[in-house]
C-alpha positions in Angstrom: -91.4 169.4 103.0 -93.5 172.6 103.0 -96.4 172.2 105.4 -98.6 174.4 103.2 -98.1 172.0 100.3 -99.1 169.0 102.6 -102.2 170.8 104.0 -103.4 172.0 100.6 -103.1 168.6 99.0 -104.8 166.9 102.0 -107.7 169.4 101.5 -107.9 168.4 97.8 -108.1 164.7 98.9 -110.9 165.6 101.3 -112.8 167.5 98.5 -112.5 164.5 96.2 -114.0 162.2 98.8 -116.8 164.7 99.6 -117.7 164.7 95.9 -118.0 160.9 96.0 -120.2 160.9 99.1 -122.7 163.2 97.5 -124.0 160.2 95.4 -123.0 157.2 97.4 -125.9 155.2 98.8 -126.7 155.7 102.4 -124.0 158.4 102.9 -125.8 160.7 100.4 -129.0 160.5 102.5 -130.1 163.9 104.1 -130.9 161.9 107.2 -127.3 160.8 107.7 -125.8 163.0 110.4 -123.8 165.8 108.8 -121.2 165.9 111.5 -120.6 162.1 111.3 -120.4 162.4 107.5 -117.7 165.2 107.8 -115.8 163.3 110.5 -115.8 160.1 108.4 -114.7 162.0 105.3 -111.8 163.5 107.3 -110.5 160.2 108.5 -110.9 158.4 105.2 -109.2 161.2 103.3 -106.4 161.2 105.9 -105.8 157.5 105.6 -105.8 157.6 101.8 -103.6 160.7 101.8 -100.9 158.9 103.8 -100.7 156.2 101.1 -100.2 158.7 98.2 -96.7 159.3 96.9 -95.2 162.7 97.6 -94.3 163.3 93.9 -98.1 163.3 93.1 -98.6 166.5 95.1 -99.5 169.6 93.1 -98.3 173.1 93.9 -100.8 176.0 93.5 -99.2 179.5 93.2 -102.4 181.6 93.1 -105.9 181.5 94.5 -107.2 181.0 91.0 -105.1 177.9 90.6 -106.4 176.6 94.0 -110.0 177.1 93.0 -109.5 175.4 89.7 -107.8 172.4 91.2 -110.5 172.2 93.9 -113.2 172.2 91.2 -111.4 169.4 89.3 -111.0 167.2 92.4 -114.6 167.7 93.3 -115.8 166.7 89.8 -113.5 163.6 89.9 -115.2 162.5 93.1 -118.6 163.2 91.7 -117.9 161.0 88.7 -116.9 158.1 90.9 -120.1 158.4 93.0 -122.3 159.1 90.0 -121.6 155.6 88.5 -122.8 154.0 91.7 -125.8 156.4 92.0 -126.9 155.4 88.5 -127.7 151.9 89.8 -130.0 153.4 92.4 -131.7 155.6 89.8 -132.3 152.6 87.6 -134.1 150.8 90.5 -136.2 153.9 91.2 -137.1 154.5 87.6 -137.9 150.8 87.1 -140.3 151.0 90.1 -141.9 154.1 88.7 -142.5 152.5 85.4 -144.4 149.5 86.9 -146.3 151.5 89.5 -148.9 152.9 87.1 -150.0 149.6 85.5 -150.0 148.0 89.0 -152.3 150.7 90.3 -149.9 152.0 92.9 -148.9 155.3 91.2 -151.2 157.2 93.5 -149.6 155.8 96.6 -146.4 157.8 97.1 -144.1 158.1 100.1 -141.1 160.1 101.1 -137.9 158.2 100.1 -135.6 158.3 103.1 -132.5 158.1 100.8 -133.3 161.3 98.9 -135.9 163.0 101.0 -138.2 163.3 98.0 -141.5 161.7 97.0 -141.2 158.3 95.3 -143.5 155.5 94.3 -143.9 152.6 96.7 -142.3 150.2 94.3 -139.4 152.6 93.5 -138.8 153.2 97.2 -138.7 149.4 97.9 -136.3 149.0 95.0 -134.0 151.7 96.4 -134.1 150.2 99.9 -133.3 146.8 98.4 -130.4 148.4 96.4 -129.0 150.1 99.6 -129.1 146.8 101.5 -127.4 144.9 98.7 -124.8 147.7 98.4 -123.9 147.1 102.0 -124.1 143.3 101.8 -121.6 143.1 98.9 -119.4 145.5 100.7 -120.0 148.2 98.2 -118.7 150.9 100.5 -115.3 149.0 100.6 -115.2 149.0 96.8 -116.0 152.7 96.8 -113.1 153.4 99.1 -110.9 151.2 96.9 -112.0 153.0 93.8 -111.3 156.3 95.6 -107.7 155.2 96.4 -107.1 153.9 92.9 -108.5 157.0 91.3 -105.2 158.8 92.1 -103.4 156.2 90.0 -105.5 157.2 87.0 -105.9 161.0 87.7 -103.4 162.5 90.1 -104.0 165.9 91.8 -105.2 168.6 89.4 -104.6 166.5 86.2 -108.2 166.2 85.1 -108.9 167.8 81.8 -112.4 168.7 80.6 -112.9 168.4 76.9 -115.9 168.3 74.6 -115.0 164.7 73.6 -116.1 163.5 77.1 -119.7 164.6 76.6 -120.9 161.5 74.5 -119.6 159.2 77.3 -121.9 160.7 79.9 -124.8 161.0 77.4 -124.5 157.2 76.9 -124.5 156.7 80.7 -127.9 158.4 81.0 -129.2 156.5 78.0 -128.3 153.3 79.8 -130.5 154.4 82.7 -133.6 154.3 80.5 -132.7 151.1 78.7 -131.7 149.0 81.8 -134.7 150.4 83.8 -137.1 149.3 81.1 -135.4 145.9 80.9 -135.8 145.5 84.7 -139.4 146.4 84.6 -140.4 144.2 81.6 -141.0 141.0 83.7 -143.7 143.0 85.6 -145.0 145.0 82.6 -145.7 142.0 80.4 -148.3 140.3 82.7 -149.8 143.6 83.7 -150.3 144.6 80.0 -151.9 141.2 79.4 -154.3 141.6 82.3 -155.2 145.1 81.0 -155.9 143.6 77.6 -158.0 140.8 79.3 -160.0 143.3 81.3 -160.7 145.3 78.1 -162.1 142.2 76.5 -164.2 141.5 79.6 -165.7 145.0 79.6 -166.6 144.6 75.9 -168.3 141.3 76.7 -170.0 142.3 79.9 -170.6 146.1 79.7 -172.6 146.2 83.0 -169.7 144.7 85.0 -168.0 147.2 87.4 -164.5 146.6 86.1 -162.9 149.0 88.6 -164.0 146.9 91.5 -162.3 143.8 90.0 -159.5 145.3 87.9 -157.6 147.4 90.4 -157.3 144.6 93.1 -156.4 142.1 90.4 -153.7 144.3 89.0 -152.2 144.9 92.5 -152.3 141.2 93.4 -150.9 140.1 90.0 -148.1 142.7 90.2 -147.1 141.8 93.7 -147.1 138.0 92.9 -145.0 138.6 89.8 -142.6 140.9 91.8 -142.1 138.2 94.5 -141.3 135.6 91.8 -138.8 137.9 90.0 -137.2 139.2 93.2 -134.4 136.7 93.3 -133.4 137.5 89.7 -133.6 141.2 90.5 -131.2 140.7 93.4 -128.7 139.0 91.2 -129.0 141.7 88.6 -128.5 144.5 91.1 -125.3 142.8 92.4 -124.0 142.6 88.8 -124.9 146.3 88.1 -123.0 147.4 91.3 -119.9 145.5 90.3 -120.1 146.9 86.8 -120.6 150.4 88.1 -117.1 150.4 89.8 -115.5 149.2 86.5 -117.4 151.9 84.7 -116.1 154.5 87.1 -112.5 153.7 85.9 -113.6 154.3 82.3 -115.3 157.5 83.3 -112.1 158.8 84.9 -110.0 158.0 81.9 -112.2 160.3 79.9 -110.6 163.2 81.8 -107.1 162.2 81.1 -105.1 164.9 79.2 
């Protein structure tokens, strides 16, 4: 077998995995050592490449063909990782929604997963999501999805068509809907306490509502969050399991 064919296809396998790690929890963190990330990608791609059939290899005659196939492989890896990253974004967005009525929107911190500013509730949700991802062996499922992705889309077989756009629009639509559903158990009591404080202000105009309202909102929000935390954990586990199934559907969109 031509050594150039083997090396070029191994490089394509490596590129697909790197596209996946750009959005995978923990590995996508800027604080994760870059050398360790590259070394891990090399060994994982090497192990997966050894399990791929020789007849799935693709030959590239020109540099333009090579660049085109590299771009396709990178996008396929990104699509797999993006479905997992959507769960983390749902958690972050849900935390951002409830931070304002809880009175914690001013308190922001640097999220270690993304290196960007995030609300305290959103950061806690993302940390919780990362731990659950590791507890349910989500990294194992990601590697399994990476291996099975070649059964759906072999090397260089991805096709980008206009018909695939509605599928990804629906994915981002689900971020808003599910995030709002996740935040509703906290939003409802907080909205009620806001309404109650408004009635109190009307009844007792001289009462300093800020001295009472803000601590009351924070305490009520934290108590409600602790009560709903077990249900949130179960929901996150279900969302992660569904995300890997959704990754298969997303890959089928690129079939010719």
